[in-house]
Structures are given as C-alpha cells and as structure tokens.
GUNULUM-371836 format. One record per residue (C-alpha): residue in one letter; z, y, x. Coordinates in steps of 0.5 Angstrom, whole numbers, plus 500, padded with zeros to 3 digits. Last residue first. Example, Ala and Ser with C-alpha at 12.3 -4.5 7.8 and 13.67 -1.06 7.14 Angstrom:
BEGIN
S514498527
A516491525
***
This chain:
BEGIN
F323653348
K325647352
L331644353
D331638358
S330631354
S324629357
G326630364
L334631364
S333635370
K339635375
F344641375
H350636374
N348631379
N348637384
L355638383
D357631384
E353630390
E356636393
T363633393
V369635389
E374630392
K376636397
L378640391
D384635389
A385633382
P378630381
K379629375
W384633371
K390631368
P391636363
S398639361
Q398643355
D402638351
K398640345
D396632344
I390634340
L387641341
V390643348
A391637352
R386632348
V381638349
G382639356
E381631357
H375631353
F372636358
D375633364
H372626364
G365626364
R359624360
M360631356
C360635362
A353632364
Q351634357
S353641358
L351642365
R344640363
Y344645357
E346650361
M340650366
T336650360
L340656357
V339659364
E332659364
Q331661357
L335667359
T331669365
K334667372
S336671378
S343672377
G343665373
E343661380
M350665382
L353664375
Q352657375
R354656382
L361659381
T361655374
I360648377
K365650382
L370652377
Q368646373
E370641378
L377644379
A379644372
F384650373
S391650372
S394657374
G400659379
D398666380
Q396665387
Q391659385
L386665384
N386667391
E385660393
I380658388
I376664391
E377661398
E375654396
V369657392
T366659398
N363665402
A368670398
S365675394
F370674388
C376676392
S373683394
N370685388
I376683384
K380687389
D375693389
M376692381
H383692381
E384700379
E379699374
L381693371
I384696364
F378701364
S381708363
K385710357
D382717354
R378714348
D384709347
I382710339
K378716337
S371714335
E367720334
T362719339
H361711338
Y360713330
N354718332
E352713337
L351707332
V347712327
S342714333
A341707335
I339705328
N334711328
E332709335
K330702333
S326704327
P329705320
S325702314
K330706309
L337707312
A342706307
L344699310
L346702317
D350707313
E354702309
E355698315
L358704319
M362706313
A365699313
L367699321
K370706320
E377703320
S375699325
D374705330
V368704333
F365702340
H358701342
T354697347
A359691348
I359687354
G358693359
A366692361
R367699358
Y365696351
V370690352
D375695354
R374699348
G378693344
K381688349
L378684354
R381677356
F381673363
G378666362
T379666370
L373663373
A368666368
L372673367
F372674375
Y365672376
G363677371
L367682374
K364681381
G361688381
Q359691374
L356685369
R349682371
P353676373
L356675366
F350676362
Y345670364
G350664367
G354666360
G348664356
V351660351
D356657357
P362659360
F364652363
L367646360
G374643362
I378646357
A381652360
T374652364
E371654357
P376661356
M370666356
A374672353
F373678348
L378680343
C376686339
K381689334
E380696337
T373695335
A366693338
V359694336
R354690340
F347692339
Q340689342
G343682342
H344677347
V352679347
S352677339
L351670337
G353667344
V359671344
G361667338
G360661341
G365662347
M369668344
T370674340
I376675336
G377681332
H371686330
I364684334
L359687329
A353684332
V347689331
Y340686332
P334690332
K328686330
Q324683335
C329677337
S328674344
G336674345
V338672338
A333667338
N335665345
N342664343
L339660337
M336655341
Y342654345
E346652339
E341648337
R341644344
F348644344
F349641337
V344636338
P346633345
A353634343
I353630336
K351623339
Q357619336
K360614341
A367615337
K369619344
E363623343
A364625336
E372626338
S369631343
I364635339
V369635333
R374638338
I369643340
D367647334
G364653337
G367659339
A372664336
C367668331
F368675329
A375674328
K381676324
G378681319
G376675314
A369674315
G365675321
K359680322
I351679324
I347685322
I339684322
L334690321
F327692319
T326687314
E320688309
P315686315
D318679315
Q317675322
E324677324
W327675318
K324668317
K326667325
L333669323
Q333665317
P331659321
Y336660326
I342662321
Q342655317
R342650322
I347654326
M352654320
N351646319
L352645327
T359649326
L361655329
A368657329
N369663323
L377664325
F378657322
K381660316
P376665316
R370660315
N364665313
L360668319
T356673315
I349674316
V346680313
G338682313
T337689312
C331692308
G335693302
K340688302
K338681304
E344676304
L345670308
L353667308
V355662313
E360657312
E359657304
A353652304
A357647308
D362646303
T369648306
H374642305
K374638311
S374644315
M372643323
R376645328
L377651333
H383653330
H387650335
L383654340
I386661338
T393658339
N391656346
T388662348
R394665351
K396660357
F389659360
A387666358
N392669363
F394676361
R400677365
S397672370
M393678372
L399682374
R401677379
W394676381
M395684383
E402683386
R399677391
Q394681393
G398687395
M398694391
***
C-alpha cells in the first residue's frame, strides 16, 4: 500500500469531519441544576462519581470540577474508602469533553472564565494521576478531551465495545490538553503523535490495544462488573485488578480482530518521525484535511517536550498553552465554525505554515510568572 493510499484510508476515519456532531453537544445546559450535574455517592467502601449530563454527553463544566475535586481528595484520605469508580450516565458517553463553547463565549464577552476553568481542570487531572486509592474509570461510550483527562491518568481504565476515544482539539484550534502531552508520547511508536495531530478516533477494543484502556469488558457485563467491584470488602489493589482481569479475560467482542492501525504502524512511525513539522503536515495534508497550522506546531512541540516531563510539569506547560490559545484567534474561530455558525469552514490565522514563526511558538510556552499553574 502506497503512502497516498494509506492516508486516503485514514481519511475515512477523519476526525475533523466526524466529530462535529459530538462537539455540537458540548454546551452548557441552562436548565440543569449544578448539584445534579455530578452524583457523588459512597457505596460500602467505594466512592462512586457519576457524570450526570447525559443530554450533553456528560460534557464537563466548572461546577462539576468543583464538586469532584474536593470529594476525590476526601475519599483519598478516608481510611474507610478503598476504591473510587467514575462513570458517565445515559449510556452514550463517559464524557465528551469540556464545555468549550461556554469558555469561548465568556472570553469574547471579556469574562475571564478560561484561566479558572483550565487551572481547576488540570488540578483535577493531576489529582486523578496522583490518587493514592485505586481509581477505576468505566469509559463506556464517547470519551474525548476532558473525558480523557478524567480517566487516562487513573490506575484502571475499562473500555467497552461502545467506547469511542479521540483527542480532536486541533479541529477547533486548540491542542490535546488535559495531560495529553504526558500520555500520548508514551504510547507505542509514534501512535500518540498520530492521534494528537489527526484527531483519529479509536473504537472499542482498539482503545485497549492502543494502551489507553487497561482492560476491555463487553458492555452487557459492565453493570455486573460494577456490582462485583462494589461487593468487595476492604479490597487491595490486587483484589480489584483480579476482578477486572477476570472480566477482561472472559470478554468476547472483537477478541480475534487485530488492532485497526496495526498494518499502518510502520507508515505512521515513519511519517511522524519526520525531522520537521512541515514534513509531517505535508504527509497529513494528502487526505485534504483542514488543520489549524499553528496548533499543529504547538502540539508537536508539546508532545516532544512532554515525553520527558512528569505529569505535573506537562500540566503546567499545557496551562501556559491554554491561556495563549485563549488570547489568540484560532480557538475562537474553530468554535465559531464548528459549534456556532456550523459552516465547518474555519479561517485559520496564520493560513500558511511559513507565517508560523519560532517567536510565535516560543510565546505559547513562556512562563506566566505568578499566574503559572502550581501544585
């Protein structure tokens, strides 16, 4: 298979054309009481977090973050809590991302929500990554952006055949944040670079095969798995892992299918090992996709630098990037094109890669001084 044919095949799964429907749902409900957006329950010796905005694909709001973070910290310190489970309500989504339209509209109205939202979201991502109690994310349904940040840094991530994973942020002029700079470059070969720069979507067992999920369970057994986890008495990490492994071993759906990208990994590793971002983008543009060029350069550097940083260092870097993106043009233009006017024709600035200077790039990574994210 030639390079052109390979990228033509990739375009069938092109996230920039197919995540729009999902992104339309990422807006804040005017009718949902904040206290009901997330359910926090203690069941026996387990703390259960349920993201409860099913009509909006459980999109993450600041109110939700502010409820989850302190409860997670409380359970972490509670000697009577041995396990934390997080899941999404409604069956369609674990969490489709953050409420990006609200953030963009607030910024344009000179309301400074973005610094607070991203700071508190990244603090929560770090809390998940550093949690001292076993943390099980049931990633059933759409799991993108902010939903990835709530799950991928935890100890256990359980995917089902309904799981749909992507980091589609470059389609709206952002970058794959929530610790993407940490976990993506640590995936096999250059897979993480491919997922970050194209927004390619992984489904079902492929989320496990890619290394994003730790276990795979048939969705019809998911409720039973949760019941078995809740029935454990003062479980150790090993007890929990044993239950998950048993369900994983017994799962049947797509067991004999190979990883969807397996036959393309050599090409992906080759293309994304190019010496310059220009070469990578030249390869990517063969399928005719529209990219926010500055965001691609930012994302490539984000992953390259993040490959040798700790999660906290990555989140500090990504907070700087998020605030630079809020000040710039492309994020707001991407939200306009995808979520507001829905013309799907963003006018990126700059429109030519040659106009993305090293100085522009460096400015995105500059320290914010006293405003930097600190842990």
